[in-house]
N, C-alpha and C positions, 0 to 999 in steps of 0.2 A: 504495499501500500504506499508505503513512504515513497521506495521507487519512483512509483508512477507520480505522485505527489510533487516529485521534484522537475519534472517537464516544464516548460513554459511553452504555454499556450494563451494566444490573445486573438481572439475571434469574434463575432458580430452576437449580440445580443437576441435570444428566443427564450419562448416559456413554453414550459409543458403543459396543458390543460388538465392531464390527469391529477397532477400532482400538487397544484394551486388554486386555493378560490380568491374569485374578484371582489374587491370592494370597490366601488366607485364613489371618489370624491373629488372635492376641490383641494389639489396639493399645491404648497408654493413650497420653494427652498432657495435659500440665497446664501451667498459668506458674508454676509452683513449684516446689520440687523433690521429686521423686517417683521413690522407689525401687523397682527391679529387683524385690524381693518382692515388690510388689503388681499384680506383672503375672504371669498365668499363662506357664510354661515360658520363663521369661527367661532361661536359658541357649543358647536357640535364637534370642535376638532382640538388633540391635544397639541401643546407646542413643545418638541423638544429642541433641547440645548446645547450645541455641542463646544464645548470650549478648549479644547486641545486638538493639535494638528499634530500627526505622528507623520514622519516622513524617514522613507527607506529608498536607498538607492539603489538599482539593478543594471546587472547588462543586458541591454537587449542583443536581439540574434544580428546586429549588422557591429556587434563588438563596440556600441557607444552607452554611457555612463547616462542612464535617463530616471527619472525620480517618482516613485506613487506614494500618495499621500492617502490619511487613514483620520480620519476626524472620530473624535471620542468625546462622550460623556459621563466625566468621571465618576459622578453620583451616582449612577445607575448604571455602570459597565455597557453602554452600548456605543455601537461603533458603524460609524457612516462611511461606505464610499460611493463616490461620484463619477459619473462617463468621462469628463475631461481628465480630471488627476489621479484616476484611480483605477477604472479597467478598462478603457480607451477609448478613443472615437467613433471605433468600429460598431461599437453596439450603439447605434442608431438612436432608437428609440426609447433603451433603457435609461433614464437619467441619473437615478441611485439608488442602492441597497442600503437599509438600515436593519444592523442586528442586532439581536437581544440573547443575553447571555444564556436564556433557557431555549435555544436552537431555531427561534424563532425570526423569520426575513421578511422584508417587509421591503418589494418590488416595485418601484414607481416607473411609468413607461407611459409615454406622448402616443395618443394615437394617431394613426395616417390622417383621419379628418382633421381640419383645419377648425378651431375654435373651440375643439373640444375638451373638456378637466382630464387631467393625468387620470390613469387607472391605479390600483393598487393591487399588486399579487401577494399574496403570503403563502411562503414555503417554507417546510419545518424541516428541521437537517439535526438526526439523532447526534449527539456528541459523547464521546468514547474518552471519558477522566480517568485516566491511570492516577495511581497514587505517585507512583517515581517512575525516573528515566528505566526502559528496560536493558539488559546486560551488556547489549551489545554497542550501545553509549559508554565511551571510553574517555575518562579524563585523562588529560594530557600533562593538567597543570600548570598550563601556561594560562593567563590572564591579561585584559585589553579592556581599555576602556571607550565606550561609545555615546555619543550625545555629547552638547554643547550647554554648558551653563546660563549663556549670554542673556537668557530670557526667562531665567531664576527654573527654568526647569532641569529635570533630572539627568544627572549623568550616572550611564549604566556600567557596572566592570562585569563584565563576563567573561564565564570559565571555556576553555576551548576543549572540545569533543571533538572522536572522529568514530566515523561510523563507516562500516566496510561493508558494501552491497557488493553483492554476487557480478561478478564478470568484470566488476572495475578493479584495475591495479594498482590502483592508489586511493586511499580513504577518502571520504568527504570530510571536511574540517566545518565545524560549526562554534559559532560561538553561543552561549546560550547565559540567563541569568534567571536568578527567581523574583519574582514581585507578588505585590497584592492584588495584582490586577487579573481579570478574565480574559485571558486571548481566544479563544475558543472561537468568537463572531468570528475574528476574523482568519484564523487559521483553518477552517471549515468554511469559508465562503467558495470556493473551488469545488465545490462537493454539492451545490445546487444545482437541478434540472436546469437544461438549457444551456448557449453556449456560451453565456456571460463569464470569466473567468479574470480572474488579477493576473498581474505580471509576473508576480513570485507568488511560487507555491510552496507554502512553508510544510515543515515535517508535520503528518499526524503522528496520534499515538501517544502523545507525550502530557503531562501534567496542563493542566489550563493555565496556571499561574507561572508557568516559564516561558521568557521574553526570547525568542530566536532573534538574534543581533545580529549574526550574518551566516552565511554560508560560501563554501568553496567547493564545487565537485566537478570534475573533468570525467564527462561520458566521453569514453576514446572511439567507444566503436560507433559512436553518431558524431565523430568530431563535433563535439558542442558542450561550452563550458557553460556552469549555472553560477554567478556571483552574483551577491545581493550582501549590502550592510546597511546598518540601520545609522540614519541621519542623525535626525534632532528630535525635538518636540517644539512647538511655537505655539504661543495662545492665540487663541481665533474664535470668531462669532458666529457659529452656522445654527441656521434656525431650520427646522422643520415639523409640518404640521401633518400630523392622523386623524383620520375618523375616533370619535371616542368608544371606546368597549363599553 
């Protein structure tokens, strides 16, 4: 499972009607302060405020460094991924995905017809929470700092681990850190039905409070290199409105 999760895929966004229920609602998303008065039927909507922007850098297929952004609401452990900065412009209809720590994902997409409200799809993914890393994660004793404290945000100290996958002459190298944050919503994103994918595929089957700071993997047989690293957390203000339950 972990081997497959490491393959980088960036494709268009589509949704499976067999595994999602549809809720029609007026939904607005902005990367600045957005008042409820700008949203139709605001009294029927819940406002969710994302105040942290997490940034990873990754090596794309052209061996160029790009950024992947993920927004976080720290008081409720919600994650928000959006088209332009998270999962790629090829997902033309899908605008954003919000992940809850219970495995629920809300996917907002725009219908092809003009002047129609966004539609929210709900998908549920089963999280597998292990209590500790399995035996094939081998600590090397090396450590490295990740992040930038210029914004007053956390700097993480990662511990290096080696993981040997079948058919690879050299082990994969990861830096991991233990946090009090539930990372599952981000890590299981690429398990959603449909073609929507993050450009970074994090390893699965690890405790939900393990922060994956970086990976270096060479798939020699496929002449492919997987490389990503955590850059920083920045303060932000991002709002999403969802129908009240």
